[in-house]
Jmol script that loads the backbone (N, CA, C; Angstrom):
load data "model"
ATOM      1  N   MET A   1      99.610  85.535  92.543  1.00  0.00           N
ATOM      2  CA  MET A   1      98.885  84.511  92.657  1.00  0.00           C
ATOM      3  C   MET A   1      99.411  83.842  93.585  1.00  0.00           C
ATOM      4  N   LEU A   2      98.959  82.925  94.748  1.00  0.00           N
ATOM      5  CA  LEU A   2      99.473  82.082  94.786  1.00  0.00           C
ATOM      6  C   LEU A   2      98.635  80.590  95.358  1.00  0.00           C
ATOM      7  N   ILE A   3      98.423  79.762  95.299  1.00  0.00           N
ATOM      8  CA  ILE A   3      97.843  78.482  95.669  1.00  0.00           C
ATOM      9  C   ILE A   3      98.155  77.703  97.098  1.00  0.00           C
ATOM     10  N   ALA A   4      97.277  76.993  97.270  1.00  0.00           N
ATOM     11  CA  ALA A   4      98.013  76.815  99.496  1.00  0.00           C
ATOM     12  C   ALA A   4      97.166  75.706  99.504  1.00  0.00           C
ATOM     13  N   THR A   5      98.056  74.739  99.968  1.00  0.00           N
ATOM     14  CA  THR A   5      96.597  73.844  99.994  1.00  0.00           C
ATOM     15  C   THR A   5      97.352  72.890 101.546  1.00  0.00           C
ATOM     16  N   THR A   6      95.899  72.297 102.174  1.00  0.00           N
ATOM     17  CA  THR A   6      96.560  71.593 103.113  1.00  0.00           C
ATOM     18  C   THR A   6      95.254  70.459 103.503  1.00  0.00           C
ATOM     19  N   THR A   7      95.789  70.051 104.136  1.00  0.00           N
ATOM     20  CA  THR A   7      94.538  68.804 104.654  1.00  0.00           C
ATOM     21  C   THR A   7      93.481  68.456 105.805  1.00  0.00           C
ATOM     22  N   VAL A   8      92.631  68.050 106.164  1.00  0.00           N
ATOM     23  CA  VAL A   8      91.760  67.696 107.048  1.00  0.00           C
ATOM     24  C   VAL A   8      91.371  67.010 107.511  1.00  0.00           C
ATOM     25  N   ALA A   9      90.281  66.159 108.604  1.00  0.00           N
ATOM     26  CA  ALA A   9      90.306  64.803 108.154  1.00  0.00           C
ATOM     27  C   ALA A   9      88.515  64.742 108.805  1.00  0.00           C
ATOM     28  N   SER A  10      87.662  66.146 108.414  1.00  0.00           N
ATOM     29  CA  SER A  10      86.518  65.377 108.368  1.00  0.00           C
ATOM     30  C   SER A  10      85.075  66.629 108.001  1.00  0.00           C
ATOM     31  N   SER A  11      85.000  66.782 107.623  1.00  0.00           N
ATOM     32  CA  SER A  11      83.990  67.439 105.836  1.00  0.00           C
ATOM     33  C   SER A  11      83.382  69.111 106.106  1.00  0.00           C
ATOM     34  N   SER A  12      82.840  68.735 107.910  1.00  0.00           N
ATOM     35  CA  SER A  12      83.515  69.815 109.064  1.00  0.00           C
ATOM     36  C   SER A  12      83.768  70.508 109.319  1.00  0.00           C
ATOM     37  N   GLU A  13      85.112  70.414 108.946  1.00  0.00           N
ATOM     38  CA  GLU A  13      86.252  70.860 109.541  1.00  0.00           C
ATOM     39  C   GLU A  13      86.971  71.063 109.008  1.00  0.00           C
ATOM     40  N   ALA A  14      86.951  71.356 107.736  1.00  0.00           N
ATOM     41  CA  ALA A  14      86.878  71.607 106.340  1.00  0.00           C
ATOM     42  C   ALA A  14      86.388  72.787 105.880  1.00  0.00           C
ATOM     43  N   GLU A  15      85.173  72.230 105.734  1.00  0.00           N
ATOM     44  CA  GLU A  15      83.739  73.700 105.344  1.00  0.00           C
ATOM     45  C   GLU A  15      84.786  74.277 106.826  1.00  0.00           C
ATOM     46  N   HIS A  16      84.159  74.522 108.137  1.00  0.00           N
ATOM     47  CA  HIS A  16      84.210  75.789 108.581  1.00  0.00           C
ATOM     48  C   HIS A  16      85.546  76.317 108.419  1.00  0.00           C
ATOM     49  N   LEU A  17      86.881  76.086 108.362  1.00  0.00           N
ATOM     50  CA  LEU A  17      88.273  76.452 108.090  1.00  0.00           C
ATOM     51  C   LEU A  17      88.276  77.293 106.906  1.00  0.00           C
ATOM     52  N   ALA A  18      87.643  76.625 105.925  1.00  0.00           N
ATOM     53  CA  ALA A  18      87.193  76.995 104.488  1.00  0.00           C
ATOM     54  C   ALA A  18      86.919  78.560 104.563  1.00  0.00           C
ATOM     55  N   ALA A  19      85.412  78.505 105.197  1.00  0.00           N
ATOM     56  CA  ALA A  19      84.343  79.234 106.122  1.00  0.00           C
ATOM     57  C   ALA A  19      85.343  80.720 106.807  1.00  0.00           C
ATOM     58  N   ALA A  20      85.857  79.446 107.407  1.00  0.00           N
ATOM     59  CA  ALA A  20      86.722  81.557 108.641  1.00  0.00           C
ATOM     60  C   ALA A  20      87.609  82.566 107.305  1.00  0.00           C
ATOM     61  N   CYS A  21      88.192  81.386 106.803  1.00  0.00           N
ATOM     62  CA  CYS A  21      89.476  82.349 106.026  1.00  0.00           C
ATOM     63  C   CYS A  21      89.033  83.502 105.147  1.00  0.00           C
ATOM     64  N   ILE A  22      88.287  82.887 104.540  1.00  0.00           N
ATOM     65  CA  ILE A  22      87.133  84.395 103.183  1.00  0.00           C
ATOM     66  C   ILE A  22      86.550  84.866 104.693  1.00  0.00           C
ATOM     67  N   GLU A  23      85.828  84.791 105.286  1.00  0.00           N
ATOM     68  CA  GLU A  23      85.513  85.699 106.230  1.00  0.00           C
ATOM     69  C   GLU A  23      86.833  87.044 106.950  1.00  0.00           C
ATOM     70  N   GLN A  24      87.310  86.419 107.036  1.00  0.00           N
ATOM     71  CA  GLN A  24      88.671  87.080 107.074  1.00  0.00           C
ATOM     72  C   GLN A  24      89.856  87.493 106.847  1.00  0.00           C
ATOM     73  N   ASN A  25      89.616  87.319 105.206  1.00  0.00           N
ATOM     74  CA  ASN A  25      90.246  88.155 104.129  1.00  0.00           C
ATOM     75  C   ASN A  25      90.776  87.130 103.969  1.00  0.00           C
ATOM     76  N   LEU A  26      91.470  86.059 104.552  1.00  0.00           N
ATOM     77  CA  LEU A  26      92.386  86.175 104.803  1.00  0.00           C
ATOM     78  C   LEU A  26      93.391  85.315 102.721  1.00  0.00           C
ATOM     79  N   ALA A  27      91.850  84.634 102.330  1.00  0.00           N
ATOM     80  CA  ALA A  27      92.813  83.884 101.223  1.00  0.00           C
ATOM     81  C   ALA A  27      91.119  84.813 100.195  1.00  0.00           C
ATOM     82  N   VAL A  28      91.148  84.071  98.580  1.00  0.00           N
ATOM     83  CA  VAL A  28      90.139  84.651  98.812  1.00  0.00           C
ATOM     84  C   VAL A  28      89.090  83.807  97.638  1.00  0.00           C
ATOM     85  N   CYS A  29      89.951  82.712  97.844  1.00  0.00           N
ATOM     86  CA  CYS A  29      89.474  81.428  97.559  1.00  0.00           C
ATOM     87  C   CYS A  29      89.591  80.233  98.535  1.00  0.00           C
ATOM     88  N   ALA A  30      88.872  79.339  99.182  1.00  0.00           N
ATOM     89  CA  ALA A  30      88.691  78.526  99.197  1.00  0.00           C
ATOM     90  C   ALA A  30      88.161  77.021  99.260  1.00  0.00           C
ATOM     91  N   GLN A  31      88.578  75.929  98.266  1.00  0.00           N
ATOM     92  CA  GLN A  31      87.887  74.517  97.328  1.00  0.00           C
ATOM     93  C   GLN A  31      87.643  74.288  98.304  1.00  0.00           C
ATOM     94  N   VAL A  32      86.984  72.888  99.195  1.00  0.00           N
ATOM     95  CA  VAL A  32      87.083  72.176 100.332  1.00  0.00           C
ATOM     96  C   VAL A  32      86.712  70.694  98.296  1.00  0.00           C
ATOM     97  N   GLU A  33      87.651  69.679  99.096  1.00  0.00           N
ATOM     98  CA  GLU A  33      87.693  68.519  97.636  1.00  0.00           C
ATOM     99  C   GLU A  33      87.609  67.280  99.079  1.00  0.00           C
ATOM    100  N   GLY A  34      86.427  66.425  98.086  1.00  0.00           N
ATOM    101  CA  GLY A  34      87.076  64.549  99.233  1.00  0.00           C
ATOM    102  C   GLY A  34      85.931  64.259  99.150  1.00  0.00           C
ATOM    103  N   PRO A  35      85.546  63.412  99.842  1.00  0.00           N
ATOM    104  CA  PRO A  35      86.756  62.960 100.794  1.00  0.00           C
ATOM    105  C   PRO A  35      87.735  62.283  99.253  1.00  0.00           C
ATOM    106  N   ILE A  36      88.934  62.368 100.187  1.00  0.00           N
ATOM    107  CA  ILE A  36      90.655  61.924  99.650  1.00  0.00           C
ATOM    108  C   ILE A  36      91.115  60.650 100.144  1.00  0.00           C
ATOM    109  N   HIS A  37      91.689  59.815 100.314  1.00  0.00           N
ATOM    110  CA  HIS A  37      92.709  59.069 100.982  1.00  0.00           C
ATOM    111  C   HIS A  37      93.939  59.063 100.586  1.00  0.00           C
ATOM    112  N   SER A  38      95.027  59.568 101.148  1.00  0.00           N
ATOM    113  CA  SER A  38      95.517  60.069 102.496  1.00  0.00           C
ATOM    114  C   SER A  38      96.902  58.420 102.403  1.00  0.00           C
ATOM    115  N   HIS A  39      97.909  58.305 101.704  1.00  0.00           N
ATOM    116  CA  HIS A  39      98.844  57.337 102.415  1.00  0.00           C
ATOM    117  C   HIS A  39     100.189  57.754 102.170  1.00  0.00           C
ATOM    118  N   PHE A  40      99.533  57.161 103.798  1.00  0.00           N
ATOM    119  CA  PHE A  40     100.995  58.696 104.459  1.00  0.00           C
ATOM    120  C   PHE A  40     102.058  57.433 105.834  1.00  0.00           C
ATOM    121  N   VAL A  41     103.660  57.242 106.090  1.00  0.00           N
ATOM    122  CA  VAL A  41     103.688  57.479 107.297  1.00  0.00           C
ATOM    123  C   VAL A  41     103.431  57.849 108.118  1.00  0.00           C
ATOM    124  N   TRP A  42     103.107  57.560 109.673  1.00  0.00           N
ATOM    125  CA  TRP A  42     103.287  58.936 111.367  1.00  0.00           C
ATOM    126  C   TRP A  42     103.558  57.808 112.157  1.00  0.00           C
ATOM    127  N   GLN A  43     104.182  58.971 112.909  1.00  0.00           N
ATOM    128  CA  GLN A  43     104.677  57.636 113.609  1.00  0.00           C
ATOM    129  C   GLN A  43     104.755  56.755 113.719  1.00  0.00           C
ATOM    130  N   GLY A  44     106.132  56.061 113.238  1.00  0.00           N
ATOM    131  CA  GLY A  44     106.669  54.881 111.968  1.00  0.00           C
ATOM    132  C   GLY A  44     105.277  54.012 111.626  1.00  0.00           C
ATOM    133  N   ARG A  45     104.117  54.789 111.687  1.00  0.00           N
ATOM    134  CA  ARG A  45     103.352  53.115 110.877  1.00  0.00           C
ATOM    135  C   ARG A  45     102.817  54.271 109.330  1.00  0.00           C
ATOM    136  N   ARG A  46     102.117  53.144 109.190  1.00  0.00           N
ATOM    137  CA  ARG A  46     101.354  53.059 106.806  1.00  0.00           C
ATOM    138  C   ARG A  46     100.359  53.045 107.646  1.00  0.00           C
ATOM    139  N   THR A  47     100.497  54.651 107.147  1.00  0.00           N
ATOM    140  CA  THR A  47      98.763  54.405 106.997  1.00  0.00           C
ATOM    141  C   THR A  47      97.806  55.056 106.116  1.00  0.00           C
ATOM    142  N   VAL A  48      97.052  55.127 106.776  1.00  0.00           N
ATOM    143  CA  VAL A  48      95.605  55.531 105.260  1.00  0.00           C
ATOM    144  C   VAL A  48      94.059  56.065 105.808  1.00  0.00           C
ATOM    145  N   ALA A  49      94.283  57.332 105.655  1.00  0.00           N
ATOM    146  CA  ALA A  49      93.490  58.451 106.480  1.00  0.00           C
ATOM    147  C   ALA A  49      92.503  58.457 104.985  1.00  0.00           C
ATOM    148  N   GLN A  50      91.336  58.328 105.289  1.00  0.00           N
ATOM    149  CA  GLN A  50      89.831  59.705 104.502  1.00  0.00           C
ATOM    150  C   GLN A  50      90.246  60.659 105.074  1.00  0.00           C
ATOM    151  N   GLU A  51      90.580  62.211 104.534  1.00  0.00           N
ATOM    152  CA  GLU A  51      90.289  63.297 104.343  1.00  0.00           C
ATOM    153  C   GLU A  51      90.155  64.357 103.679  1.00  0.00           C
ATOM    154  N   TRP A  52      90.242  65.559 103.673  1.00  0.00           N
ATOM    155  CA  TRP A  52      89.320  66.616 103.267  1.00  0.00           C
ATOM    156  C   TRP A  52      90.280  67.845 103.108  1.00  0.00           C
ATOM    157  N   ARG A  53      90.795  67.980 101.212  1.00  0.00           N
ATOM    158  CA  ARG A  53      91.507  69.030 100.811  1.00  0.00           C
ATOM    159  C   ARG A  53      90.932  70.543 100.889  1.00  0.00           C
ATOM    160  N   ILE A  54      92.042  71.019 100.841  1.00  0.00           N
ATOM    161  CA  ILE A  54      90.469  72.726 100.884  1.00  0.00           C
ATOM    162  C   ILE A  54      92.273  73.563 100.828  1.00  0.00           C
ATOM    163  N   THR A  55      91.384  73.926  99.186  1.00  0.00           N
ATOM    164  CA  THR A  55      92.796  75.013  98.003  1.00  0.00           C
ATOM    165  C   THR A  55      92.610  75.979  98.182  1.00  0.00           C
ATOM    166  N   PHE A  56      93.585  76.905  98.513  1.00  0.00           N
ATOM    167  CA  PHE A  56      93.017  78.671  98.938  1.00  0.00           C
ATOM    168  C   PHE A  56      93.819  79.298  97.859  1.00  0.00           C
ATOM    169  N   LYS A  57      93.612  80.052  97.316  1.00  0.00           N
ATOM    170  CA  LYS A  57      93.732  80.978  95.967  1.00  0.00           C
ATOM    171  C   LYS A  57      93.602  81.957  96.906  1.00  0.00           C
ATOM    172  N   LEU A  58      94.993  83.107  96.822  1.00  0.00           N
ATOM    173  CA  LEU A  58      95.172  84.045  97.681  1.00  0.00           C
ATOM    174  C   LEU A  58      96.339  84.661  97.350  1.00  0.00           C
ATOM    175  N   LEU A  59      96.377  86.268  97.025  1.00  0.00           N
ATOM    176  CA  LEU A  59      97.466  87.044  97.313  1.00  0.00           C
ATOM    177  C   LEU A  59      99.126  87.146  97.622  1.00  0.00           C
ATOM    178  N   GLU A  60      99.744  87.576  97.043  1.00  0.00           N
ATOM    179  CA  GLU A  60     101.178  87.905  97.860  1.00  0.00           C
ATOM    180  C   GLU A  60     100.752  88.130  99.538  1.00  0.00           C
ATOM    181  N   ASN A  61      99.733  89.480  99.392  1.00  0.00           N
ATOM    182  CA  ASN A  61      99.831  90.554 100.487  1.00  0.00           C
ATOM    183  C   ASN A  61      99.211  89.438 102.165  1.00  0.00           C
ATOM    184  N   GLN A  62      98.671  88.091 101.533  1.00  0.00           N
ATOM    185  CA  GLN A  62      97.531  87.416 102.771  1.00  0.00           C
ATOM    186  C   GLN A  62      98.487  86.530 102.645  1.00  0.00           C
ATOM    187  N   ALA A  63      99.849  86.131 102.415  1.00  0.00           N
ATOM    188  CA  ALA A  63     100.238  84.403 102.636  1.00  0.00           C
ATOM    189  C   ALA A  63     100.763  84.564 103.858  1.00  0.00           C
ATOM    190  N   ASP A  64     101.160  85.339 104.493  1.00  0.00           N
ATOM    191  CA  ASP A  64     101.752  85.247 105.620  1.00  0.00           C
ATOM    192  C   ASP A  64     100.777  84.865 107.014  1.00  0.00           C
ATOM    193  N   ALA A  65      99.687  86.159 106.796  1.00  0.00           N
ATOM    194  CA  ALA A  65      98.145  86.097 107.889  1.00  0.00           C
ATOM    195  C   ALA A  65      97.400  85.038 107.501  1.00  0.00           C
ATOM    196  N   LEU A  66      97.100  84.327 106.398  1.00  0.00           N
ATOM    197  CA  LEU A  66      96.855  82.831 106.538  1.00  0.00           C
ATOM    198  C   LEU A  66      97.742  81.828 106.736  1.00  0.00           C
ATOM    199  N   THR A  67      98.641  81.796 105.646  1.00  0.00           N
ATOM    200  CA  THR A  67      99.941  79.906 106.862  1.00  0.00           C
ATOM    201  C   THR A  67      99.599  80.810 108.399  1.00  0.00           C
ATOM    202  N   ALA A  68      99.719  81.674 109.265  1.00  0.00           N
ATOM    203  CA  ALA A  68      99.708  82.140 110.702  1.00  0.00           C
ATOM    204  C   ALA A  68      98.279  81.012 111.731  1.00  0.00           C
ATOM    205  N   TYR A  69      97.353  81.656 110.621  1.00  0.00           N
ATOM    206  CA  TYR A  69      96.239  81.462 111.509  1.00  0.00           C
ATOM    207  C   TYR A  69      95.865  79.762 111.180  1.00  0.00           C
ATOM    208  N   VAL A  70      95.916  79.002 109.472  1.00  0.00           N
ATOM    209  CA  VAL A  70      96.155  77.534 109.427  1.00  0.00           C
ATOM    210  C   VAL A  70      96.718  76.941 110.389  1.00  0.00           C
ATOM    211  N   HIS A  71      98.197  77.389 110.394  1.00  0.00           N
ATOM    212  CA  HIS A  71      98.816  76.023 111.499  1.00  0.00           C
ATOM    213  C   HIS A  71      98.214  76.401 113.408  1.00  0.00           C
ATOM    214  N   ALA A  72      96.799  78.177 113.484  1.00  0.00           N
ATOM    215  CA  ALA A  72      96.873  78.198 114.894  1.00  0.00           C
ATOM    216  C   ALA A  72      96.673  77.562 115.644  1.00  0.00           C
ATOM    217  N   THR A  73      95.095  77.415 114.042  1.00  0.00           N
ATOM    218  CA  THR A  73      93.493  76.522 114.638  1.00  0.00           C
ATOM    219  C   THR A  73      93.474  75.480 113.225  1.00  0.00           C
ATOM    220  N   HIS A  74      94.567  75.143 112.775  1.00  0.00           N
ATOM    221  CA  HIS A  74      94.556  73.469 113.046  1.00  0.00           C
ATOM    222  C   HIS A  74      94.459  72.666 113.156  1.00  0.00           C
ATOM    223  N   PRO A  75      93.668  71.925 113.295  1.00  0.00           N
ATOM    224  CA  PRO A  75      93.648  70.153 114.781  1.00  0.00           C
ATOM    225  C   PRO A  75      94.050  70.082 114.087  1.00  0.00           C
ATOM    226  N   TYR A  76      95.483  68.802 112.961  1.00  0.00           N
ATOM    227  CA  TYR A  76      95.870  68.288 113.124  1.00  0.00           C
ATOM    228  C   TYR A  76      97.288  68.902 113.629  1.00  0.00           C
ATOM    229  N   GLU A  77      98.066  67.332 114.563  1.00  0.00           N
ATOM    230  CA  GLU A  77      99.945  68.168 115.351  1.00  0.00           C
ATOM    231  C   GLU A  77     100.513  68.464 114.021  1.00  0.00           C
ATOM    232  N   VAL A  78     100.911  68.320 113.199  1.00  0.00           N
ATOM    233  CA  VAL A  78     101.355  67.807 112.251  1.00  0.00           C
ATOM    234  C   VAL A  78     101.165  68.710 110.179  1.00  0.00           C
ATOM    235  N   PRO A  79     100.485  69.207 109.996  1.00  0.00           N
ATOM    236  CA  PRO A  79      99.339  70.856 108.921  1.00  0.00           C
ATOM    237  C   PRO A  79     100.421  69.507 107.789  1.00  0.00           C
ATOM    238  N   GLN A  80      99.790  69.363 106.512  1.00  0.00           N
ATOM    239  CA  GLN A  80     100.737  69.496 105.587  1.00  0.00           C
ATOM    240  C   GLN A  80     100.110  71.195 104.820  1.00  0.00           C
ATOM    241  N   TRP A  81     101.149  72.178 104.510  1.00  0.00           N
ATOM    242  CA  TRP A  81     100.821  73.134 104.578  1.00  0.00           C
ATOM    243  C   TRP A  81     101.603  73.456 103.587  1.00  0.00           C
ATOM    244  N   ILE A  82     101.542  73.669 102.399  1.00  0.00           N
ATOM    245  CA  ILE A  82     102.014  73.412 101.287  1.00  0.00           C
ATOM    246  C   ILE A  82     101.579  75.099  99.687  1.00  0.00           C
ATOM    247  N   LEU A  83     102.793  75.774  99.859  1.00  0.00           N
ATOM    248  CA  LEU A  83     102.251  77.441  99.331  1.00  0.00           C
ATOM    249  C   LEU A  83     102.938  76.865  98.275  1.00  0.00           C
ATOM    250  N   VAL A  84     102.431  77.614  96.785  1.00  0.00           N
ATOM    251  CA  VAL A  84     103.441  77.801  95.958  1.00  0.00           C
ATOM    252  C   VAL A  84     102.623  79.205  95.039  1.00  0.00           C
ATOM    253  N   THR A  85     103.642  79.095  93.663  1.00  0.00           N
ATOM    254  CA  THR A  85     103.536  80.355  92.908  1.00  0.00           C
ATOM    255  C   THR A  85     103.414  79.822  91.793  1.00  0.00           C
ATOM    256  N   ALA A  86     101.850  80.539  91.217  1.00  0.00           N
ATOM    257  CA  ALA A  86     101.189  79.935  90.186  1.00  0.00           C
ATOM    258  C   ALA A  86     101.755  81.247  89.210  1.00  0.00           C
ATOM    259  N   ALA A  87     101.522  80.140  87.838  1.00  0.00           N
ATOM    260  CA  ALA A  87     103.069  80.132  86.861  1.00  0.00           C
ATOM    261  C   ALA A  87     101.945  80.909  86.644  1.00  0.00           C
ATOM    262  N   ARG A  88     101.393  80.877  86.776  1.00  0.00           N
ATOM    263  CA  ARG A  88     100.234  82.089  85.252  1.00  0.00           C
ATOM    264  C   ARG A  88      98.665  81.684  85.488  1.00  0.00           C
ATOM    265  N   VAL A  89      97.814  83.360  85.739  1.00  0.00           N
ATOM    266  CA  VAL A  89      96.292  83.122  85.570  1.00  0.00           C
ATOM    267  C   VAL A  89      96.185  84.061  85.814  1.00  0.00           C
ATOM    268  N   GLY A  90      95.101  83.752  85.121  1.00  0.00           N
ATOM    269  CA  GLY A  90      93.913  84.394  83.949  1.00  0.00           C
ATOM    270  C   GLY A  90      93.534  85.442  84.138  1.00  0.00           C
ATOM    271  N   GLU A  91      93.382  86.473  83.497  1.00  0.00           N
ATOM    272  CA  GLU A  91      93.926  87.612  83.808  1.00  0.00           C
ATOM    273  C   GLU A  91      92.568  88.391  83.970  1.00  0.00           C
ATOM    274  N   LYS A  92      91.242  87.985  83.856  1.00  0.00           N
ATOM    275  CA  LYS A  92      90.164  87.872  85.104  1.00  0.00           C
ATOM    276  C   LYS A  92      89.969  88.002  86.176  1.00  0.00           C
ATOM    277  N   TYR A  93      90.312  86.597  85.947  1.00  0.00           N
ATOM    278  CA  TYR A  93      90.423  85.591  87.188  1.00  0.00           C
ATOM    279  C   TYR A  93      91.281  86.666  88.277  1.00  0.00           C
ATOM    280  N   LEU A  94      92.534  86.492  87.852  1.00  0.00           N
ATOM    281  CA  LEU A  94      93.521  88.386  88.833  1.00  0.00           C
ATOM    282  C   LEU A  94      93.261  89.859  89.093  1.00  0.00           C
ATOM    283  N   SER A  95      92.314  89.835  87.839  1.00  0.00           N
ATOM    284  CA  SER A  95      91.764  91.327  88.459  1.00  0.00           C
ATOM    285  C   SER A  95      90.701  91.422  89.580  1.00  0.00           C
ATOM    286  N   TRP A  96      89.558  90.389  89.066  1.00  0.00           N
ATOM    287  CA  TRP A  96      88.402  89.297  90.004  1.00  0.00           C
ATOM    288  C   TRP A  96      89.520  89.953  91.982  1.00  0.00           C
ATOM    289  N   ALA A  97      90.467  89.007  91.610  1.00  0.00           N
ATOM    290  CA  ALA A  97      91.609  88.519  92.918  1.00  0.00           C
ATOM    291  C   ALA A  97      92.131  89.296  93.440  1.00  0.00           C
ATOM    292  N   ARG A  98      92.217  90.695  92.772  1.00  0.00           N
ATOM    293  CA  ARG A  98      92.997  92.170  92.915  1.00  0.00           C
ATOM    294  C   ARG A  98      91.678  92.735  94.100  1.00  0.00           C
ATOM    295  N   ALA A  99      90.343  92.721  93.465  1.00  0.00           N
ATOM    296  CA  ALA A  99      88.666  93.763  94.285  1.00  0.00           C
ATOM    297  C   ALA A  99      89.161  94.351  95.863  1.00  0.00           C
ATOM    298  N   PRO A 100      89.033  95.209  95.143  1.00  0.00           N
ATOM    299  CA  PRO A 100      88.580  95.225  97.034  1.00  0.00           C
ATOM    300  C   PRO A 100      87.073  94.597  97.921  1.00  0.00           C
ATOM    301  N   ARG A 101      87.296  94.126  98.559  1.00  0.00           N
ATOM    302  CA  ARG A 101      87.056  92.898  99.712  1.00  0.00           C
ATOM    303  C   ARG A 101      86.743  93.845 100.545  1.00  0.00           C
ATOM    304  N   SER A 102      85.203  95.243 100.455  1.00  0.00           N
ATOM    305  CA  SER A 102      85.444  95.796 102.202  1.00  0.00           C
ATOM    306  C   SER A 102      84.770  94.546 103.058  1.00  0.00           C
ATOM    307  N   SER A 103      83.522  94.407 102.661  1.00  0.00           N
ATOM    308  CA  SER A 103      82.463  93.213 103.339  1.00  0.00           C
ATOM    309  C   SER A 103      82.463  92.109 102.835  1.00  0.00           C
ATOM    310  N   VAL A 104      81.886  91.515 103.478  1.00  0.00           N
ATOM    311  CA  VAL A 104      81.245  90.271 103.237  1.00  0.00           C
ATOM    312  C   VAL A 104      79.980  89.273 103.906  1.00  0.00           C
ATOM    313  N   ASN A 105      79.670  89.363 102.768  1.00  0.00           N
ATOM    314  CA  ASN A 105      77.446  88.863 103.281  1.00  0.00           C
ATOM    315  C   ASN A 105      76.917  88.465 103.262  1.00  0.00           C
ATOM    316  N   LEU A 106      76.761  87.467 105.228  1.00  0.00           N
ATOM    317  CA  LEU A 106      76.731  86.304 105.142  1.00  0.00           C
ATOM    318  C   LEU A 106      75.290  85.713 105.086  1.00  0.00           C
TER     319      LEU A 106
END
end "model"
wireframe off; spacefill off
backbone 0.3
color backbone group
């Protein structure tokens, strides 16, 4: 299982991106947290920004499609995109993640 994170500037952007990725079966779970406060240097200036973090849980076979979608639709010029492999995953959670998802009931 993989875990990916990105941040966006608003709750509505985060909710939209998270929902779209689940609806398109690009991840098995997307969690939105925020607001968080990010400190960084952008274009030579120290910046503090309020952001919302989206954490995606996904299987290896979803990684390329999720990465491509997030980069194509992300509102930032340079989006944070960190994708890591989970060292350990609960057996029941992994079984749930691997279960077929043929349709989404909205």
